[in-house]
C-alpha positions as a Markdown table, in Angstrom:
| # | Residue | x | y | z |
|---|---|---|---|---|
| 1 | Leu | -49.6 | -80.7 | 1.3 |
| 2 | Ser | -46.1 | -79.4 | 1.9 |
| 3 | Phe | -46.3 | -76.7 | -0.7 |
| 4 | Tyr | -49.3 | -75.0 | 1.1 |
| 5 | Thr | -47.9 | -75.5 | 4.6 |
| 6 | Phe | -44.6 | -73.7 | 3.9 |
| 7 | Ser | -44.7 | -70.0 | 2.7 |
| 8 | Leu | -42.7 | -68.3 | -0.1 |
| 9 | Ser | -43.0 | -65.3 | 1.9 |
| 10 | Ala | -40.4 | -65.1 | 4.6 |
| 11 | Gly | -42.4 | -63.0 | 7.1 |
| 12 | Gln | -45.5 | -65.2 | 6.7 |
| 13 | Gln | -43.3 | -68.4 | 7.1 |
| 14 | Leu | -41.7 | -67.0 | 10.3 |
| 15 | Ala | -45.1 | -66.2 | 11.7 |
| 16 | Leu | -46.2 | -69.8 | 10.8 |
| 17 | Met | -43.3 | -71.3 | 12.6 |
| 18 | Leu | -43.9 | -69.1 | 15.7 |
| 19 | Arg | -47.6 | -70.1 | 15.9 |
| 20 | Gln | -46.7 | -73.8 | 15.5 |
| 21 | Asn | -44.1 | -73.5 | 18.4 |
| 22 | Ile | -46.6 | -71.9 | 20.5 |
| 23 | Arg | -49.2 | -74.4 | 19.7 |
| 24 | Arg | -46.8 | -77.1 | 20.6 |
| 25 | Thr | -45.8 | -75.4 | 23.9 |
| 26 | Leu | -49.4 | -74.8 | 24.9 |
| 27 | His | -50.5 | -78.4 | 24.0 |
| 28 | Gly | -47.7 | -79.7 | 26.2 |
| 29 | Leu | -48.9 | -77.5 | 29.2 |
| 30 | Val | -52.7 | -77.9 | 28.6 |
| 31 | Pro | -53.4 | -80.7 | 26.2 |
| 32 | Trp | -57.1 | -80.7 | 27.1 |
| 33 | Leu | -57.5 | -77.1 | 26.0 |
| 34 | Val | -55.0 | -76.9 | 23.0 |
| 35 | Asp | -55.1 | -79.5 | 20.0 |
| 36 | Pro | -51.6 | -80.6 | 18.9 |
| 37 | Asp | -50.1 | -79.0 | 15.9 |
| 38 | Pro | -51.1 | -81.1 | 12.8 |
| 39 | Met | -47.7 | -81.1 | 11.2 |
| 40 | Ser | -46.3 | -82.6 | 14.5 |
| 41 | Glu | -48.8 | -85.2 | 14.4 |
| 42 | Val | -48.1 | -86.4 | 10.9 |
| 43 | Ser | -44.7 | -87.8 | 12.1 |
| 44 | Lys | -46.6 | -89.6 | 14.7 |
| 45 | Gly | -48.8 | -91.4 | 12.3 |
| 46 | Met | -51.7 | -89.0 | 11.4 |
| 47 | Arg | -52.9 | -89.1 | 7.9 |
| 48 | Leu | -51.8 | -86.4 | 5.5 |
| 49 | Ser | -55.6 | -85.9 | 4.6 |
| 50 | Glu | -56.4 | -85.3 | 8.3 |
| 51 | Ala | -53.6 | -82.8 | 8.7 |
| 52 | Tyr | -54.6 | -80.9 | 5.7 |
| 53 | His | -58.3 | -80.8 | 6.9 |
| 54 | Arg | -57.2 | -79.5 | 10.4 |
| 55 | Met | -54.8 | -77.0 | 8.9 |
| 56 | Ser | -57.6 | -75.8 | 6.6 |
| 57 | Lys | -59.9 | -75.4 | 9.6 |
| 58 | Met | -57.2 | -73.3 | 11.3 |
| 59 | Gly | -56.8 | -71.0 | 8.3 |
| 60 | Val | -53.3 | -72.0 | 7.5 |
| 61 | Ile | -53.8 | -73.6 | 4.1 |
| 62 | Pro | -55.9 | -70.7 | 2.6 |
| 63 | Arg | -53.6 | -68.1 | 3.8 |
| 64 | Val | -50.5 | -69.6 | 2.5 |
| 65 | Arg | -52.1 | -70.6 | -0.8 |
| 66 | Lys | -53.0 | -67.1 | -1.4 |
| 67 | Met | -49.6 | -65.8 | -0.6 |
| 68 | Asn | -47.8 | -68.4 | -2.6 |
| 69 | Asp | -50.1 | -68.2 | -5.7 |
| 70 | Asp | -49.7 | -64.3 | -5.7 |
| 71 | Ile | -45.9 | -64.5 | -5.4 |
| 72 | Met | -45.7 | -67.1 | -8.3 |
| 73 | Arg | -48.2 | -65.0 | -10.5 |
| 74 | Gln | -46.4 | -61.8 | -10.0 |
| 75 | His | -43.1 | -63.4 | -10.6 |
| 76 | Phe | -44.5 | -65.1 | -13.9 |
| 77 | Glu | -46.1 | -61.8 | -15.1 |
| 78 | Met | -43.0 | -59.8 | -14.5 |
| 79 | Glu | -40.8 | -62.5 | -16.2 |
| 80 | Thr | -42.7 | -62.9 | -19.3 |
| 81 | Gly | -43.3 | -59.1 | -19.7 |
| 82 | Met | -47.2 | -59.3 | -19.1 |
| 83 | Val | -46.7 | -56.6 | -16.5 |
| 84 | Arg | -44.1 | -53.9 | -16.3 |
| 85 | Asn | -42.9 | -52.0 | -13.3 |
| 86 | Asp | -44.1 | -48.6 | -14.4 |
| 87 | Asp | -43.8 | -47.3 | -10.8 |
| 88 | Ala | -40.0 | -46.7 | -11.0 |
| 89 | Gly | -38.5 | -45.4 | -7.7 |
| 90 | Ile | -38.0 | -41.8 | -7.2 |
| 91 | Val | -34.2 | -42.2 | -7.5 |
| 92 | Lys | -34.5 | -43.7 | -11.0 |
| 93 | Lys | -36.7 | -41.1 | -12.1 |
| 94 | Ile | -34.4 | -38.2 | -10.9 |
| 95 | Cys | -31.5 | -40.0 | -12.5 |
| 96 | Phe | -33.3 | -40.6 | -15.9 |
| 97 | Tyr | -35.1 | -37.1 | -16.0 |
| 98 | Gly | -33.5 | -34.8 | -13.6 |
| 99 | Leu | -29.8 | -35.2 | -14.3 |
| 100 | Pro | -29.9 | -34.6 | -18.1 |
| 101 | Val | -31.9 | -31.3 | -17.4 |
| 102 | Ala | -29.5 | -30.3 | -14.7 |
| 103 | Ala | -26.5 | -31.0 | -16.9 |
| 104 | Ala | -28.1 | -29.0 | -19.7 |
| 105 | Ala | -28.8 | -26.2 | -17.4 |
| 106 | Ala | -25.2 | -26.2 | -16.1 |
| 107 | Ile | -23.8 | -26.2 | -19.6 |
| 108 | Ala | -26.1 | -23.4 | -20.7 |
| 109 | Gly | -25.4 | -21.4 | -17.4 |
| 110 | Ser | -21.5 | -21.7 | -18.0 |
| 111 | Phe | -21.9 | -20.3 | -21.6 |
| 112 | Val | -24.1 | -17.5 | -20.3 |
| 113 | Leu | -21.9 | -16.7 | -17.3 |
| 114 | Gly | -18.6 | -17.4 | -19.3 |
| 115 | Gly | -19.8 | -14.8 | -21.9 |
| 116 | Gln | -20.4 | -12.1 | -19.2 |
| 117 | Gly | -17.3 | -12.4 | -17.6 |
| 118 | Gln | -15.4 | -11.1 | -20.8 |
């Protein structure tokens, strides 16, 4: 249960925590309108299966499962070499392709200009 209630994505985890705090606050103010947060109720005796069921109905479990599984799959694919990062950044392309060409042009230019000055 805990693996799919805590996201490996920092942004998603922050959003989950904010929603939990909002739900707790609203439940404290208007308990007849807002159900308590399932994770808070586990510490009060709610069965884990019931908390899982409620969080699934709220959409928490499916969203976190998708994010965590995607992150773990991408990491595995990159680490094992199954997928390469062919979309290198523009800076890397400039350094890899542009600098040698610019250096060769500068060297060639110095020979041409050096020969004209004499």
